[in-house]
Structures are given as structure tokens and as C-alpha cells.
C-alpha positions as CSV (number, residue, x, y, z in Angstrom):
1,M,76.4,49.3,-41.3
2,S,73.0,48.2,-40.0
3,D,72.3,46.3,-43.2
4,N,75.5,44.4,-42.8
5,C,74.6,43.5,-39.2
6,A,71.2,42.4,-40.3
7,D,72.7,40.2,-43.0
8,D,75.1,38.7,-40.5
9,E,72.3,38.0,-38.1
10,S,70.2,36.4,-40.8
11,Q,73.1,34.2,-41.9
12,H,73.8,33.1,-38.3
13,L,70.1,32.3,-37.9
14,D,70.0,30.3,-41.1
15,A,73.1,28.3,-40.0
16,S,71.6,27.7,-36.6
17,Q,68.4,26.4,-38.1
18,A,70.3,24.2,-40.5
19,D,72.2,22.7,-37.6
20,D,69.0,22.1,-35.7
21,R,67.5,20.3,-38.7
22,R,70.6,18.1,-39.1
23,I,70.5,17.1,-35.4
24,L,66.8,16.3,-35.5
25,L,67.1,14.3,-38.7
26,L,70.0,12.3,-37.3
27,V,68.1,11.4,-34.0
28,L,65.0,10.7,-36.0
29,L,66.9,8.1,-38.2
30,I,68.5,6.5,-35.1
31,N,65.1,6.1,-33.4
32,L,63.6,4.6,-36.6
33,I,66.4,2.0,-36.6
34,Q,65.8,1.3,-32.9
35,C,62.1,0.9,-33.5
36,L,62.5,-1.7,-36.3
37,A,65.2,-3.6,-34.4
38,G,63.2,-3.5,-31.1
39,V,59.9,-4.7,-32.7
40,G,61.8,-7.6,-34.4
41,V,63.7,-8.7,-31.2
42,G,60.7,-8.0,-29.0
43,I,58.4,-10.3,-31.0
44,W,61.1,-13.0,-31.2
45,A,61.8,-12.7,-27.5
46,S,58.1,-12.4,-26.5
47,S,59.0,-9.2,-24.5
48,T,56.4,-6.7,-23.8
49,A,59.0,-4.3,-22.4
50,L,61.0,-4.4,-25.7
51,I,58.0,-4.0,-27.8
52,G,57.0,-1.0,-25.6
53,A,60.4,0.5,-26.0
54,A,60.2,0.0,-29.7
55,L,56.8,1.8,-29.8
56,D,58.4,4.5,-27.7
57,N,61.1,4.9,-30.3
58,L,58.4,5.2,-33.0
59,A,56.7,7.9,-31.0
60,D,60.1,9.6,-30.5
61,A,60.7,9.5,-34.3
62,S,57.2,11.0,-34.8
63,V,58.1,13.8,-32.3
64,Y,61.5,14.4,-34.0
65,G,59.6,14.7,-37.3
66,V,57.2,17.2,-35.8
67,S,60.1,19.1,-34.3
68,L,61.9,19.1,-37.6
69,Y,58.8,20.6,-39.2
70,A,58.7,23.3,-36.5
71,V,62.3,24.5,-36.9
72,G,62.4,28.1,-38.0
73,R,58.6,28.5,-37.9
74,A,56.4,30.9,-35.8
75,P,56.2,30.3,-32.1
76,A,52.5,29.4,-32.3
77,I,53.3,26.6,-34.8
78,K,56.1,25.3,-32.5
79,V,53.6,25.2,-29.6
80,R,51.1,23.3,-31.6
81,A,53.8,20.8,-32.7
82,A,54.9,20.3,-29.1
83,R,51.3,19.6,-28.1
84,L,51.0,17.0,-30.8
85,S,54.2,15.4,-29.4
86,G,52.7,15.3,-25.9
87,W,49.5,13.7,-27.1
88,L,51.4,11.1,-29.2
89,L,53.3,10.0,-26.1
90,I,50.2,9.7,-24.0
91,G,48.6,7.7,-26.8
92,L,51.6,5.4,-26.7
93,A,51.1,4.9,-23.0
94,V,47.5,3.8,-23.5
95,M,48.5,1.4,-26.3
96,L,51.2,-0.2,-24.2
97,L,48.8,-0.5,-21.2
98,V,46.4,-2.5,-23.4
99,E,49.2,-4.7,-24.6
100,V,50.4,-5.4,-21.0
101,L,46.9,-6.4,-20.0
102,R,46.5,-8.7,-23.0
103,R,49.7,-10.5,-22.3
104,F,49.0,-10.7,-18.5
105,F,46.2,-13.3,-19.3
106,G,48.5,-15.5,-21.3
107,G,52.1,-15.6,-22.5
108,E,55.4,-17.4,-22.1
109,P,58.4,-15.9,-20.3
110,P,60.4,-13.7,-22.6
111,V,64.1,-14.4,-23.5
112,G,66.0,-12.6,-20.8
113,P,69.4,-12.4,-22.5
114,A,67.9,-10.9,-25.7
115,M,66.1,-8.3,-23.6
116,M,69.3,-7.3,-21.9
117,V,71.4,-7.1,-25.1
118,M,68.8,-5.1,-27.0
119,A,68.2,-2.7,-24.1
120,A,71.9,-2.1,-23.6
121,V,72.4,-1.2,-27.3
122,N,69.3,1.1,-27.1
123,A,70.7,2.7,-24.0
124,A,74.0,3.5,-25.8
125,L,72.2,4.9,-28.8
126,N,70.0,7.0,-26.5
127,I,73.1,8.6,-24.9
128,V,74.3,9.5,-28.4
129,C,71.0,11.1,-29.2
130,L,70.9,13.0,-25.9
131,R,74.4,14.4,-26.5
132,L,73.3,15.5,-29.9
133,L,70.3,17.3,-28.5
134,K,72.3,18.9,-25.7
135,R,74.3,20.8,-28.3
136,H,71.2,23.0,-28.8
137,Q,71.3,25.5,-25.9
138,G,68.2,27.4,-26.7
139,E,64.7,27.4,-25.1
140,D,62.9,25.9,-28.1
141,V,59.9,23.9,-26.7
142,N,60.3,21.2,-29.3
143,F,63.9,20.5,-28.4
144,K,62.9,20.4,-24.8
145,A,60.2,17.8,-25.8
146,S,62.9,15.8,-27.7
147,A,65.2,15.8,-24.7
148,I,62.4,14.6,-22.4
149,F,61.7,11.7,-24.8
150,T,65.3,10.7,-25.0
151,S,65.9,10.9,-21.2
152,N,62.8,8.7,-20.7
153,D,64.2,6.2,-23.2
154,S,67.5,5.9,-21.3
155,I,65.7,5.2,-18.0
156,V,63.4,2.6,-19.7
157,N,66.3,0.7,-21.4
158,L,68.3,0.5,-18.2
159,A,65.2,-0.9,-16.5
160,I,64.8,-3.5,-19.3
161,V,68.3,-4.7,-18.6
162,L,67.3,-5.3,-15.0
163,S,64.0,-6.9,-16.0
164,G,65.8,-9.3,-18.3
165,A,68.0,-10.5,-15.4
166,L,64.9,-11.0,-13.2
167,V,63.1,-12.9,-16.0
168,M,66.1,-15.3,-16.2
169,W,66.3,-15.6,-12.4
170,W,62.5,-16.2,-11.8
171,G,61.6,-17.9,-15.1
172,S,58.5,-15.8,-15.3
173,N,57.1,-13.0,-17.5
174,L,56.0,-11.0,-14.5
175,P,59.0,-8.7,-14.4
176,D,58.5,-8.0,-18.1
177,L,54.8,-7.1,-17.6
178,V,55.6,-5.0,-14.6
179,L,58.1,-3.0,-16.6
180,G,55.6,-2.7,-19.4
181,L,53.4,-0.9,-16.9
182,V,56.3,1.3,-15.7
183,V,57.1,2.2,-19.4
184,A,53.5,3.2,-19.9
185,A,53.6,5.4,-16.7
186,I,56.8,7.0,-17.8
187,A,55.4,7.7,-21.3
188,A,52.3,9.2,-19.9
189,N,54.3,11.4,-17.5
190,G,56.6,12.5,-20.3
191,G,53.5,13.5,-22.4
192,R,52.2,15.5,-19.4
193,E,55.6,17.3,-19.1
194,I,55.6,18.2,-22.8
195,L,52.0,19.5,-22.7
196,S,53.0,21.6,-19.7
197,E,56.0,23.0,-21.5
198,A,53.8,23.8,-24.5
199,A,51.3,25.6,-22.4
200,E,54.1,27.7,-20.8
201,A,55.6,28.5,-24.2
202,G,52.1,29.4,-25.4
203,K,51.7,31.9,-22.6
204,K,55.1,33.5,-23.4
205,A,54.2,33.7,-27.1
206,R,50.9,35.4,-26.3
207,S,52.6,37.8,-23.8
208,A,55.2,38.7,-26.4
209,A,52.5,39.4,-29.0
210,T,50.7,41.9,-26.8
């Protein structure tokens, strides 16, 4: 009887992990597509905000890849993977800040309509990713990190839509640069949240081991 229960629990765990991997792989692919499209449109439209959002998608894809690696592994490995995710996001914030400062000293106004359309498409895809991630109801720190990333992306892309409208209205690249700074701040804060979650998960793992 106990052997049957153990087998059933093992099969349920395997099925759950397979579902986790499927979800993470899907959102990883979506973010890679967003990154490629965002870089292309961002360069063409001379938009720092779109390029920043594309780099954010690349960081997201990296985090989803790390999270995918961590599925089904020991708690300590999951904590290390989450820490890597946090530092990746902070690194993105620094890169974006440097790009904003570079463009501040020279650059033409971006193409507002292109910013708005690309950001609206990204926002819709972020909602799809968030719905997929919400299907996982556990306390896994890497899924929490993924949800933080995707929530940040949704806020950023809605802000880019507004920034595109302001660029069209003012005929200036200032709204785009300001939003680039905002994206950098959001990314840095997201990284801080993930590192905090990883630290808390690490404490729980150490407590459970003793």
C-alpha cells in the first residue's frame, strides 16, 4: 500500500515538473522572439526605451533558462539560480543606464508610432506569459523570480506606449530617455526583489536541513 502511494506521489511530482518545464520553455521562446523584434524595431525607430525593453526580454529569457535548469533540483541549486537571475537583472539596469547617458548627448527623436505598436504587442505577450506562470501555484523561488520579471515587463511596455505618444507630441527624444531611466530603475528594483526572495529561500532551506 505504501509502495503504491510512493509511486503515485513520484508520478505526480514528475508530471508537475514536466508541466513546469513546458511553461518555462514556452515563456522563454516568447521572450526571445520579443527580444529579436524589439532590438530590430528599437534600432530602426531610434528608441532607447524599446532597446531597453528588448534587453529586458533577453535577461528574462536568461532567467527562464536558469529557472528551467533549476526545476526538480535541490533547494540550494534553486537558490543559486535565483541569485544569478537577480544579478542578471541588475546588470541589465547598469547597461541600460549607460545607453541612456550615451544617447542623451546626441540622438534624433524616436519614431513614436513604432514605439507604441511594438510596446502594445509586447504588453499583450507579457500578459500571456504571466497567465502561464500563474498556473504554477507553488512557492518555488525561480517561478517567483519569473513572475517578477514578467510583471515588470508589463509595466514597462505600457509606459512605452505613453512615451511614444509624448515623443509624437513634443517632437523630442526626452520622453524616451526618461523612460529608459525608469526601465533601468525598475530592472534594478526587480533584481533586488529576486535577491531578497533568494535570501529568504536560502534561510528556509538551511532551517529545513538542520
